[in-house]
C-alpha positions as a printed Julia matrix, in Angstrom:
161×3 Matrix{Float64}:
   0.0     0.0    0.0
   1.22    3.43  -0.77
   1.2     6.23   1.79
  -1.75    7.83   0.0
  -3.81    4.58   0.08
  -3.03    4.05   3.78
  -4.1     7.62   4.55
  -7.34    7.11   2.61
  -8.03    3.85   4.47
  -7.3     5.58   7.79
  -9.7     8.42   6.95
 -12.42    5.93   5.89
 -11.92    3.94   9.11
 -12.04    7.14  11.14
 -15.31    8.2    9.47
 -16.82    4.74  10.06
 -15.82    4.73  13.77
 -17.17    8.27  14.18
 -20.44    7.15  12.61
 -20.67    4.16  14.97
 -19.92    6.36  17.98
 -22.61    8.82  16.91
 -25.16    6.0   16.53
 -24.09    4.55  19.9
 -24.38    7.95  21.58
 -27.83    8.45  20.08
 -28.91    5.04  21.36
 -27.62    5.86  24.85
 -29.39    9.24  24.77
 -32.62    7.58  23.62
 -32.41    4.97  26.35
 -31.69    7.49  29.09
 -34.68    9.64  28.07
 -37.01    6.66  28.48
 -40.33    5.84  26.84
 -43.68    6.95  28.2
 -45.94    4.08  29.22
 -49.37    3.59  30.76
 -51.64    0.74  31.71
 -54.62   -0.57  33.65
 -54.64   -3.51  36.05
 -57.6    -5.34  37.6
 -56.43   -6.89  40.87
 -57.87   -8.94  43.73
 -56.61  -10.47  46.95
 -55.88  -14.15  46.48
 -55.16  -15.06  50.12
 -53.8   -13.86  53.44
 -50.98  -15.43  55.39
 -48.63  -14.33  58.17
 -50.27  -10.91  58.53
 -50.02  -10.14  54.8
 -52.56   -9.94  51.99
 -51.3   -11.36  48.71
 -52.87  -10.06  45.5
 -52.67  -10.71  41.78
 -54.03   -8.97  38.76
 -54.02   -8.8   35.0
 -54.43   -5.99  32.54
 -53.01   -4.21  29.54
 -49.98   -2.03  29.05
 -49.28    0.42  26.21
 -45.73   -0.89  25.59
 -45.97   -4.53  26.71
 -49.53   -5.55  25.82
 -51.1    -8.08  28.2
 -49.42   -8.08  31.62
 -49.93   -9.58  35.05
 -48.82   -8.41  38.48
 -48.47   -9.8   41.98
 -47.92   -7.85  45.19
 -48.04   -8.12  48.98
 -49.31   -5.64  51.59
 -49.88   -5.82  55.35
 -53.35   -7.19  55.97
 -55.91   -4.51  56.87
 -58.36   -5.5   59.61
 -62.03   -5.61  58.53
 -63.98   -2.51  59.5
 -60.97   -0.16  59.27
 -61.89    3.27  57.87
 -59.92    6.44  57.09
 -56.64    6.72  55.19
 -53.62    4.48  55.39
 -50.17    4.75  53.85
 -49.26    1.48  52.19
 -45.81    0.09  51.52
 -46.14   -2.51  48.81
 -43.22   -4.9   48.53
 -42.57   -6.82  46.44
 -44.42   -5.8   43.29
 -43.7    -8.02  40.3
 -44.85   -7.23  36.76
 -44.91  -10.09  34.26
 -44.81   -9.48  30.49
 -44.62  -11.87  27.55
 -40.83  -11.44  27.37
 -39.73  -11.02  30.99
 -40.58   -9.8   34.46
 -39.46   -6.93  36.7
 -39.49   -6.56  40.49
 -39.62   -3.55  42.79
 -41.73   -1.74  45.35
 -44.47    0.87  45.65
 -46.16    3.22  48.09
 -49.68    4.65  48.05
 -52.4     6.25  50.14
 -55.44    4.03  50.57
 -58.8     5.55  51.54
 -61.08    3.09  53.3
 -64.83    3.52  53.63
 -67.8     1.31  54.44
 -67.08   -0.93  51.42
 -63.37   -1.22  52.2
 -60.85    0.24  49.73
 -62.55    3.09  47.88
 -59.65    5.08  46.47
 -55.93    4.7   45.87
 -54.0     7.96  45.52
 -50.42    9.25  45.57
 -49.19    5.91  44.26
 -45.52    5.69  43.26
 -43.63    2.64  42.07
 -40.11    1.72  41.1
 -39.43   -1.59  39.35
 -35.69   -2.07  38.95
 -34.76   -5.77  38.97
 -35.65   -7.26  35.59
 -35.15  -10.69  34.08
 -35.48  -11.86  30.51
 -35.95   -8.96  28.08
 -36.39   -6.59  31.06
 -32.91   -7.26  32.48
 -31.08   -3.96  32.93
 -34.27   -1.9   32.5
 -36.39    0.11  34.93
 -40.03    1.14  35.06
 -40.83    4.03  37.38
 -44.1     5.87  37.68
 -47.29    6.79  39.46
 -50.69    5.17  39.89
 -54.22    5.8   41.14
 -57.17    3.53  41.53
 -60.61    2.7   42.8
 -61.96   -0.36  44.44
 -64.33   -2.24  46.62
 -62.65   -4.71  48.94
 -66.04   -6.14  49.89
 -66.29   -7.25  46.24
 -62.51   -7.96  46.26
 -61.75   -5.81  43.19
 -59.3    -2.97  42.55
 -58.81   -1.08  39.3
 -55.35    0.51  39.06
 -54.29    3.04  36.39
 -50.58    3.77  35.95
 -48.35    6.2   34.08
 -44.65    5.47  33.92
 -41.31    5.79  32.16
 -39.61    2.68  30.8
 -35.84    2.83  30.47
């Protein structure tokens, strides 16, 4: 190779590497910005054990399609009214390609029919497996329910990264 050919090859390689770095940087920027997501879950208590209520639900998600969740909260004695702050741990979301685990908090308003409103809900799912490994889903949620009928409807808005 002549000096001129080597210089041309070096310039071409430099342009190609710069292009790859630019694409890589754009992908990193896109991932760090996250994607808006939302969904609705219909959940019910499945059983109580050891002072906890275990619940499961299914619903739909804008990014993942059909999903399911499970979670655990401290059992609430029958007849309790007023507002309670809930710590919900663990929360697990299951999708067709993986699952992700985390925790949540919320304010629960209890009335004569049990859970009537869920407000100030915040969740952070950070431990993924399958296609969700290395990703996070963080967001907020609200809901309505009737624990006498054992049904909660939960609406969420989140960012998937």
